[in-house]
C-alpha positions in Angstrom: -96.3 -62.1 34.1 -94.6 -60.0 36.7 -93.7 -63.1 38.7 -92.0 -64.6 35.6 -90.0 -61.4 35.0 -89.1 -61.4 38.7 -87.9 -65.0 38.6 -85.8 -64.3 35.4 -84.2 -61.2 37.0 -83.4 -63.1 40.2 -81.8 -65.9 38.1 -79.9 -63.3 36.1 -78.6 -61.7 39.3 -77.6 -65.0 40.8 -75.8 -65.9 37.6 -74.1 -62.5 37.5 -72.9 -63.0 41.1 -71.2 -66.2 40.0 -69.8 -65.3 36.6 -68.8 -61.7 37.2 -66.1 -62.5 39.8 -64.9 -65.4 37.7 -64.6 -63.2 34.7 -62.9 -60.5 36.6 -60.4 -62.9 38.1 -59.7 -64.3 34.6 -59.2 -60.8 33.2 -56.8 -59.9 36.0 -54.9 -63.2 35.9 -54.4 -63.4 32.1 -51.7 -60.7 31.9 -49.9 -62.2 34.8 -49.8 -65.7 33.2 -48.5 -64.2 30.0 -45.8 -62.3 31.9 -44.6 -65.4 33.7 -44.1 -67.3 30.5 -42.5 -64.5 28.5 -39.2 -65.4 26.9 -36.2 -64.9 29.2 -38.3 -64.9 32.3 -38.8 -68.7 32.6 -35.2 -69.8 33.1 -32.7 -68.8 35.7 -29.3 -67.7 34.4 -26.7 -70.4 34.3 -24.0 -68.1 35.8 -24.4 -66.2 39.0 -25.3 -62.5 38.9 -26.4 -60.2 41.7 -29.9 -59.4 40.2 -30.7 -63.1 39.8 -29.5 -63.7 43.4 -31.8 -61.0 44.7 -34.7 -62.6 42.8 -33.7 -66.0 44.3 -33.8 -64.4 47.8 -37.3 -63.0 47.2 -38.7 -66.3 45.9 -36.8 -69.3 47.1 -35.3 -67.6 50.2 -38.8 -66.6 51.2 -40.0 -70.2 50.7 -37.2 -71.5 52.9 -38.1 -68.9 55.6 -41.8 -69.8 55.3 -41.1 -73.5 55.7 -38.7 -73.0 58.5 -40.4 -70.4 60.7 -44.0 -70.3 59.7 -44.7 -74.0 59.0 -42.1 -75.6 61.3 -40.7 -78.0 58.7 -37.8 -80.1 59.9 -34.3 -79.8 58.4 -34.7 -83.3 56.9 -38.0 -82.3 55.3 -36.3 -79.2 53.8 -33.2 -81.0 52.5 -35.3 -83.7 50.9 -36.8 -81.3 48.4 -35.7 -81.8 44.8 -34.6 -79.3 42.2 -35.4 -79.5 38.6 -32.8 -81.1 36.3 -32.2 -77.8 34.5 -31.6 -75.8 37.7 -28.2 -74.2 37.6 -25.7 -75.5 40.1 -25.1 -72.1 41.7 -28.8 -72.0 42.6 -28.8 -75.5 44.1 -25.7 -74.7 46.2 -27.1 -71.3 47.4 -30.5 -72.6 48.4 -29.0 -75.7 50.1 -26.7 -73.3 52.1 -29.7 -71.2 53.0 -31.5 -74.2 54.3 -28.6 -75.1 56.6 -28.2 -71.5 57.7 -31.9 -71.1 58.5 -31.6 -74.0 61.0 -28.3 -73.0 62.5 -28.8 -69.2 62.7 -30.1 -67.2 65.6 -30.6 -63.4 65.5 -28.2 -61.2 67.5 -29.0 -57.9 69.1 -26.5 -56.3 66.6 -28.5 -57.6 63.7 -31.8 -56.3 65.2 -30.1 -52.9 65.6 -28.9 -52.9 62.0 -32.3 -53.9 60.7 -34.0 -51.2 62.7 -31.6 -48.6 61.5 -32.4 -49.5 57.9 -36.1 -49.2 58.7 -35.4 -45.8 60.3 -36.8 -46.6 63.8 -34.4 -47.6 66.5 -36.8 -46.8 69.4 -38.1 -49.6 71.6 -36.2 -52.4 69.9 -37.2 -55.9 70.9 -34.7 -58.3 72.2 -33.9 -61.3 70.1 -36.1 -63.5 72.3 -39.1 -61.1 71.7 -38.9 -61.1 67.9 -42.0 -62.1 66.0 -41.8 -64.8 63.4 -42.1 -62.1 60.7 -39.3 -60.0 62.2 -37.1 -63.0 62.4 -37.8 -63.8 58.7 -37.1 -60.2 57.7 -33.7 -60.1 59.5 -32.8 -63.5 58.1 -33.7 -62.5 54.5 -31.7 -59.3 54.9 -28.7 -61.5 55.7 -29.4 -63.6 52.6 -29.5 -60.5 50.4 -26.2 -59.3 51.9 -24.7 -62.7 50.8 -25.6 -61.9 47.2 -23.2 -58.9 47.4 -20.5 -61.0 49.2 -20.7 -63.8 46.6 -20.5 -61.2 43.8 -17.4 -59.6 45.2 -15.7 -63.0 45.7 -16.7 -64.1 42.2 -15.2 -60.9 40.7 -11.9 -61.3 42.7 -11.7 -65.0 41.7 -12.3 -64.3 38.0 -9.6 -61.6 38.1 -7.1 -64.0 39.6 -8.1 -66.7 37.0 -7.7 -64.1 34.2 -4.3 -63.0 35.4 -2.8 -66.4 35.8 -1.9 -68.5 32.8 -1.4 -72.3 33.0 2.4 -71.8 32.8 2.2 -69.7 35.9 2.9 -66.4 34.0 0.9 -63.4 34.9 -0.9 -61.6 32.1 -2.8 -58.3 31.9 -2.0 -55.0 33.5 -0.2 -55.0 36.8 -2.3 -54.7 39.9 -1.9 -51.6 42.0 
């Protein structure tokens, strides 16, 4: 009798060792799956905005960096990737520009200094040839984030000029300072 109880308890323990982690992972992943498919979170905005650009840097920019520096993909492999049919043109243009930039760019000592200042530690800075892969990626992604601000400023200036000019060449709106 005790042997039967022991066999059943061992089987229960083995079963618990398998099912408990699976159940726990399911419980933890279920809220994440729901959050990803929530309305408004599954589509990128059709028009550029800074917040969407920063999200793009965090996700697609990181994937570009991963493929370039960590996996060693060639430029041709990167450029052959396809975008979904509903991908807004500004995202396609921005990611394609990042791909080209990732293969043409090399860190400068000035960029290393700026990055270190942002982190609050400018002691014992590595030279550009001593950067680790992750440091290179961090500096490159910082540059991509800065481009979000630059594009936003250029877009704001362009929309102001478009708004002020009429097809007849007349200028509308308040005078500029």
